[in-house]
Structures are given as structure tokens and as C-alpha cells.
C-alpha angles and dihedrals in degrees: 000000000000111000116204129183120203122206123185119200098211128095095187113125096231096030122178087203090059090047091053091047091052091051091051092046091052092050092049092047090051087061091058101264124132111239130192119185115207106209106210088198087069098045126082101221121170126219109275111255096184096254129111100228113089095146089137088064113060092182089066089059090046089052092048094046093048094049092043091058093048126096093204146004141225109207117191124183140172112233110244120183092341098312146063121297120274088231092062093041091052091048091053091045090057087064132060142196087294091069104025108035113110095008115142107228136197118193135208130184128192124202137181091216134036117334117255137155104246098110091039091053090050091051092047090056092048094050092045088051091059092043097254126146119242118201115231094237113084133165128223113182112200123194088018091180087075100039101079138053117231087263092056097256120141113253099197117074094206091053089049089053089051089055089052091051091045092052093046092049093048093051095042095046092045090054091049100041098038097035096233131134 
């Protein structure tokens, strides 16, 4: 079975990034994959200092262990100042090739203004740098304040179809590249 871990790079209580991540996780689960979402709001992660020893921080080991066991990732980030969130960057920096190499990754960005690919391009470079595989389908949700119902459902049918295509690509490519069923 395909095992996917979702990580959202927003700490905001009513985060559109977390809503988008939940939609993606549900679509991937509907295709038969197992999905675990790591909620960074519930983890106590330190700032990365470049070392390997974070034994004082058990949530770093939890993060590393969870990602190590995964076949693939969903990374979701708000776009802040033209790039990915510091929260997500720090989370990725707390890991290394040991956890991230070979992972098949789908990426989502959420913006208050017009959709663009800046944060997604940043993430693509980071994942490539740790020898991960990024699927070609990516999602950038512009004007996120109007994309979701109060219950977290997508309001735009075309955007919903893009999430379906994203989920299918993530599951299919993870099966192919990781050799899992």
C-alpha cells in the first residue's frame, strides 16, 4: 500500500493551507493510499541549527521517523513574501537525505492574491536537492479566502478536478517510482 505523509507549512488556526492539505489527503486516501498528516501546530520543533543531534526534541525524531517510513509526501505552504513559509523550510531543514531521498512529492501553495509558482518553484529546488521526485502536477490556489466553504470544501469545480488529477498522479507515480502497490 502507498504510504503518504502530508505536511502543511502554516501555523494559523484557520489555515487555508491546512484546508488544502486536508482536501489533497482525502483525495489520495480515496485512491487507496494510507495518509498521515503531520500537523506542525501540534509539534514542538526547534529552529534548525545544522547539526544532527536533536535528542532534546522528541518531535524531531517523530518527524524523521514518520517521513522515513513514507513512500511519498504532500507539501503544502502558504506563499509569504514570494516564497515558501519559514515553518515548512525549517521542518525540511530538520531532515536530511536519510528521510527525504527518493520520496515522491506533490506540492501545493496557497496565496491571498493571484496564484503563481514562486513557492512551488522553491519547494521543487529543495526536493531536488535532497534527491526526491516531484510530480509534474502542482496546485497553486490564489485568492484562497474565496476557494473554500466554511466546512473546508472546494467551491470551484475546476480546482476540485485539479485536486483529483494531483492525487491520481501522486499515487500512480509513487507506485511506479517506489515499487509499491
